C-alpha positions in Angstrom: 0.0 0.0 0.0 1.1 3.6 -0.5 2.8 5.5 2.3 2.1 8.9 3.7 4.3 11.6 5.0 4.8 10.2 8.6 6.2 6.9 7.2 8.7 8.3 4.8 11.9 7.7 6.6 12.1 4.3 4.9 11.8 5.7 1.2 15.2 5.4 -0.5 14.4 4.9 -4.2 11.6 5.7 -6.7 11.4 4.3 -10.2 9.3 7.4 -11.0 9.7 10.6 -8.9 7.3 13.4 -9.6 7.9 16.9 -8.1 4.6 18.9 -8.1 1.1 18.1 -7.1 -1.0 19.9 -9.8 -2.7 18.7 -13.0 0.5 17.7 -14.8 1.9 15.7 -11.8 -1.4 14.1 -11.1 -2.1 13.0 -14.7 1.5 11.7 -15.1 0.8 9.4 -12.0 -2.2 8.0 -13.9 -0.3 7.6 -17.2 2.6 5.7 -15.5 0.5 3.4 -13.5 -1.6 2.4 -16.7 1.6 1.2 -18.2 3.8 0.0 -15.4 1.7 -1.7 -12.7 4.5 -2.3 -10.2 7.1 0.4 -10.5 7.6 2.6 -7.4 5.9 6.0 -7.9 6.7 8.8 -5.5 5.0 12.3 -5.7 6.4 15.2 -3.7 4.4 18.4 -3.3 4.9 21.4 -1.1 1.1 21.6 -0.6 -0.7 19.4 1.9 -3.1 18.2 -0.9 -3.1 15.3 -3.2 -3.1 16.4 -6.9 -5.9 18.8 -7.7 -7.3 21.1 -10.4 -6.6 24.8 -9.9 -8.9 26.0 -12.6 -12.2 26.2 -10.5 -10.4 28.1 -7.8 -11.2 31.4 -9.6 -14.5 30.1 -11.0 -17.1 27.7 -9.4 -15.1 27.1 -6.2 -14.7 30.8 -5.5 -18.4 31.4 -6.2 -19.2 28.7 -3.5 -21.0 26.4 -5.8 -18.4 23.6 -5.9 -17.3 21.3 -3.1 -13.6 21.0 -2.2 -13.7 17.2 -2.9 -14.5 17.8 -6.5 -11.2 19.6 -7.1 -9.1 16.6 -6.5 -8.2 14.4 -9.5 -8.6 11.2 -7.5 -9.8 10.1 -4.1 -7.1 9.4 -1.5 -7.9 5.7 -1.5 -7.0 5.5 -5.3 -3.4 6.4 -4.6 -3.2 3.9 -1.7 -4.7 1.1 -3.9 -2.3 1.8 -6.7 0.8 2.0 -4.5 1.5 5.6 -5.2 3.5 7.1 -2.2 3.0 10.8 -1.6 5.2 13.1 0.5 2.9 16.2 1.0 3.8 19.4 2.7 7.4 19.0 1.8 9.6 20.6 -0.8 12.3 19.5 -3.2 15.4 21.7 -2.8 18.1 20.1 -4.9 18.5 17.8 -7.8 21.7 16.1 -8.5 21.4 14.7 -12.2 24.6 12.7 -12.0 23.7 10.8 -8.9 20.0 10.8 -9.8 18.9 12.1 -6.4 16.5 14.7 -5.2 17.0 16.2 -1.7 14.1 17.5 0.2 13.7 20.4 2.5 13.8 18.1 5.7 17.2 16.7 4.5 16.0 13.4 3.1 17.2 12.2 -0.3 15.2 10.2 -2.9 17.0 8.2 -5.6 15.0 8.2 -8.9 14.9 6.3 -12.1 13.0 8.9 -14.0 12.1 12.3 -12.7 9.3 14.7 -13.7 9.4 18.4 -12.8 5.8 19.6 -12.7 6.5 22.5 -10.3 4.1 25.0 -11.8 4.4 28.7 -11.0 4.0 31.2 -8.1 2.0 34.4 -8.1 3.8 37.6 -9.0 3.4 40.0 -6.1 3.1 43.8 -6.1 6.0 45.7 -4.5 4.1 48.7 -3.4 3.6 50.5 -0.1 0.9 48.8 1.9 1.3 45.5 0.2 1.5 43.6 3.4 -1.9 44.9 4.9 -4.5 42.3 5.8 -7.3 42.0 3.2 -5.0 41.8 0.2 -5.1 38.3 -1.4 -3.4 36.4 -4.2 -5.0 33.3 -5.7 -3.1 30.2 -6.5 -4.0 27.5 -4.0 -7.1 25.9 -2.4 -6.3 27.8 0.8 -6.0 31.1 -1.1 -9.5 30.7 -2.6 -10.9 29.8 0.8 -9.4 32.8 2.5 -11.0 35.0 -0.2 -14.3 33.4 0.2 -14.2 33.9 4.0 -13.3 37.6 3.5 -16.3 38.1 1.1 -18.8 37.4 3.9 -18.2 40.8 5.4 -17.3 42.7 2.2 -19.3 45.0 0.0 -16.7 46.4 -2.2 -13.7 44.7 -3.9 -10.8 45.8 -6.1 -9.2 43.3 -8.5 -5.8 44.2 -9.6 -4.9 42.8 -12.9 -7.1 42.3 -16.0 -5.9 39.0 -17.3 -7.9 35.9 -17.4 -7.5 35.2 -13.6 -8.3 38.8 -12.7 -11.4 38.8 -14.9 -12.6 35.4 -13.6 -12.2 36.6 -10.0 -14.0 39.9 -10.8 -16.8 37.9 -12.4 -17.1 35.6 -9.3 -17.1 38.5 -6.9 -19.7 40.3 -9.0 -21.9 37.3 -8.9 -21.6 37.1 -5.2 -23.2 40.7 -5.1 -20.1 42.8 -4.5 -19.3 46.2 -6.0 -16.3 45.3 -8.1 -13.6 47.5 -9.7 -10.8 46.1 -11.9 -7.5 48.0 -12.2 -5.5 47.1 -15.3 -2.3 48.6 -16.5 -3.1 48.0 -20.2 -5.6 49.9 -22.2 -8.1 47.0 -22.2 -8.8 43.7 -20.3 -7.1 40.6 -21.6 -5.0 42.7 -24.0 -1.9 40.6 -23.3 -3.7 37.4 -24.4 -6.0 38.6 -27.1 -6.0 41.0 -30.1 -6.8 44.6 -29.4 -10.3 44.6 -31.0 -11.4 41.5 -28.9 -9.9 42.9 -25.8 -11.8 46.2 -26.3 -15.0 44.3 -26.9 -14.7 42.3 -23.8 -13.8 45.4 -21.7 -17.1 47.0 -22.9 -19.0 43.9 -21.9 -17.6 44.0 -18.4 -18.6 47.6 -18.1 -22.1 46.9 -19.4 -22.4 44.1 -16.9 -21.8 46.6 -14.0 -18.2 46.0 -13.3 -16.1 49.2 -13.0 -13.0 49.0 -15.1 -10.1 51.3 -14.8 -7.5 50.9 -17.5 -4.2 52.4 -18.4 -3.3 52.9 -14.8 -1.4 50.9 -12.2 -1.6 50.6 -8.3 0.9 52.9 -6.5 0.0 52.0 -2.9 -2.6 50.5 -0.6 -4.1 52.5 2.3 -5.2 50.8 5.5 -6.9 51.2 8.8 -5.8 49.2 11.8 -3.7 46.9 9.7 -6.4 46.2 7.1 -6.6 47.5 3.6 -9.2 50.2 3.1 -8.4 51.8 -0.3 -6.3 51.4 -3.4 -4.4 54.4 -4.8 -3.8 54.4 -8.5 -1.2 56.1 -10.7 -3.9 58.4 -11.9 -4.4 59.8 -8.4 -7.7 58.0 -7.9 -8.5 56.5 -4.4 -10.7 53.5 -4.6 -12.4 52.6 -1.3 -12.5 48.8 -0.8 -13.1 46.1 1.7 -11.0 43.5 0.0 -8.3 43.3 -2.8 -7.4 40.4 -5.0 -4.2 40.7 -7.0 -3.9 38.6 -10.2 -0.9 39.8 -12.2 0.3 36.6 -13.5 2.7 33.8 -12.3 6.4 33.2 -12.6 7.4 29.7 -13.5 9.1 27.8 -10.6 12.4 27.1 -12.4 14.9 27.5 -9.5 15.2 23.8 -8.9 16.0 23.2 -12.6 18.4 26.0 -12.9 20.3 25.0 -9.8 20.6 21.5 -11.3 22.1 22.9 -14.5 19.1 22.2 -16.7 18.4 24.6 -19.6 16.0 27.3 -18.6 14.6 30.1 -20.7 11.2 31.4 -19.6 10.5 27.9 -18.2 12.4 24.6 -18.2 13.2 23.9 -21.9 11.9 20.4 -23.1 11.6 18.8 -26.5 8.4 17.6 -27.9 8.8 14.4 -25.8 9.0 16.7 -22.7 12.5 15.6 -22.1 14.8 18.3 -20.5 18.5 18.9 -21.2 19.3 16.2 -18.6 18.9 12.5 -19.1 15.9 10.9 -17.5 14.5 14.3 -16.4 11.3 15.6 -17.8 9.1 18.8 -17.2 5.5 19.3 -17.8 2.8 21.9 -17.3 3.1 25.6 -16.5 6.9 25.3 -15.8 7.7 23.7 -19.2 8.7 25.7 -22.3 8.1 23.0 -24.8 9.0 22.6 -28.5 5.9 22.4 -30.7 6.3 20.4 -33.9 3.2 22.3 -35.2 4.6 25.7 -34.9 8.3 24.9 -35.1 9.2 26.9 -32.1 9.2 26.8 -28.3 6.2 27.9 -26.3 4.9 28.0 -22.7 1.3 27.7 -21.8 -0.4 28.1 -18.5 -3.7 26.4 -19.0 -5.6 23.3 -18.0 -5.6 21.2 -21.2 -1.9 21.6 -21.8 -1.1 20.6 -18.1 -3.3 17.5 -18.4 -1.9 16.3 -21.8 1.6 17.1 -20.8 1.2 15.0 -17.7 -0.3 12.1 -19.6 2.6 12.3 -22.3 5.4 12.8 -19.8 4.2 9.9 -17.7 3.8 7.6 -20.7 7.3 8.4 -21.9 8.8 8.0 -18.4 7.3 4.6 -18.4 8.9 3.6 -21.7 6.8 5.0 -24.5 7.8 7.6 -27.0 5.0 10.0 -27.6 5.3 13.7 -28.8 3.1 16.5 -27.6 1.9 17.4 -31.1 -1.5 18.9 -30.4 -2.6 22.5 -30.6 -3.0 24.1 -27.2 -6.6 24.6 -25.9 -8.1 26.7 -23.2 -11.3 28.2 -22.0 -12.7 30.8 -19.7 -16.2 31.3 -18.5 -17.5 34.6 -17.2 -21.0 36.1 -16.9 -22.4 36.3 -20.5 -19.0 35.2 -21.9 -17.7 31.8 -22.9 -14.3 32.1 -24.4 -12.4 29.3 -26.0 -9.1 29.3 -27.9 -7.6 26.5 -30.0 -4.0 26.8 -31.0 -1.9 30.0 -30.5 -2.8 33.6 -31.2 0.3 35.5 -30.2 1.9 35.8 -33.6 -0.3 36.5 -36.7 -0.3 38.6 -39.9 -4.0 38.5 -40.5 -7.3 37.8 -38.7 -10.5 36.6 -40.3 -13.7 37.2 -38.3 -16.8 35.2 -39.0 -20.3 34.8 -37.5 -20.0 38.1 -35.7 -23.0 39.8 -34.1 -23.7 41.6 -30.8 -23.5 38.4 -28.8 -20.1 37.2 -30.0 -17.8 36.0 -32.9 -15.2 33.6 -34.1 -11.8 34.6 -35.2 -9.1 32.8 -37.2 -5.6 33.9 -36.7 -3.4 33.3 -39.7 0.3 33.6 -40.5 1.4 33.3 -44.1 -2.0 32.0 -44.9 -1.9 29.1 -42.3 -4.3 29.1 -39.4 -2.3 29.1 -36.1 -5.2 29.6 -33.8 -9.0 30.1 -33.4 -10.7 32.2 -30.8 -14.3 31.8 -30.0 -16.5 34.2 -28.0 -19.9 32.6 -27.3 -19.5 30.5 -30.4 -18.9 26.8 -31.1 -16.9 25.1 -33.7 -16.1 21.5 -34.9 -13.4 21.0 -32.5 -11.8 18.1 -34.3 -12.0 19.9 -37.6 -10.3 23.0 -36.2 -7.6 21.0 -34.5 -6.9 19.2 -37.9 -6.9 22.4 -39.7 -4.2 23.9 -37.4 -2.0 20.7 -37.4 -2.3 20.2 -41.1 -0.4 23.5 -41.8 -2.0 23.9 -45.1 -2.9 27.2 -46.7 -6.6 27.9 -45.8 -9.0 29.6 -48.0 -10.8 32.5 -46.2 -14.1 31.3 -47.8 -13.9 28.0 -46.1 -13.5 29.1 -42.5 -17.1 29.8 -41.7 -17.9 26.0 -42.3 -16.1 25.2 -39.0 -18.8 27.1 -37.0 -21.4 24.8 -35.3 -24.7 26.4 -34.9 -26.7 25.6 -31.8 
């Protein structure tokens, strides 16, 4: 049977060692065990939770309509029955790739056969005056989401700092809980770093129409407080925004320190090939921390979204267990907000033309092309033939503008 943290003095070797307890790590466990029924699997996580899905933390879980148990990938008994040993609430601090060992924060060492780094990322924090006041929250873990929920019970006003996907989802959740919400975003529109300018402007207008106050083109210069608790946000435009609670969502930084210290190649993430192999033999990386080579696009990319983390975990686990599978799918992600269901297939960061189809006041579909080839598809309150779109992107064929509307699926 699997062991838990108080029994770990006896662990000396793992055929498969996974560092990180998010989606990538959790799905790697599943993939390994589906192939190798007996190899020793050890998962190390600095959180006190078995692998879970972070996606609902800013959506249904924050709104209070999802129970904690549903966040977890598997029940605890599943890991015990499948002989998966977990060391929770501990941290890997050093990798020795020549000796094939990982040292933990408590001094213990684990020898590995194959190692997966699924260390994810950490929230970027604002370095401004008053940033340590109570009532200012960041969202990354289950506990973060629960602390925010608890604070909302006595709150009437909220300021969300950051207008990316996390910020917009949090603002939506707080608005649906009845709070007066203001978003402060340094760019000129919400989601402008992820979407094209026209789409970002359209979504910004929708938020304002919904009743969320949006302040763009400004930053936070300091927080004001009373008796140690935040009471207002001061912007670079001189505005003072009274508030009961602040949630900051200004992105994450990949947790690459462990890999860097071990001498692995790191460039905006741990660099891996299409098989998710790092520059060190028998060491893999997956999920938010991995900057992977995409055979589709012929370049390295890093994606911080659910679908990539899950598929990375599955592929890394399979390859650790002896298979040879490339990650050769276009990325996919979605975001749900009041009146908005956004989906993106592929990548939309580099393009020379955009073709918009099926556009009306409720939404639209956009195809992002580079040299006549579709690299990505954005949907706002629209549906497409998902398999057809993925095939279109992976085929790398020149697309005719007149054919793109056929991928739209009408309700």
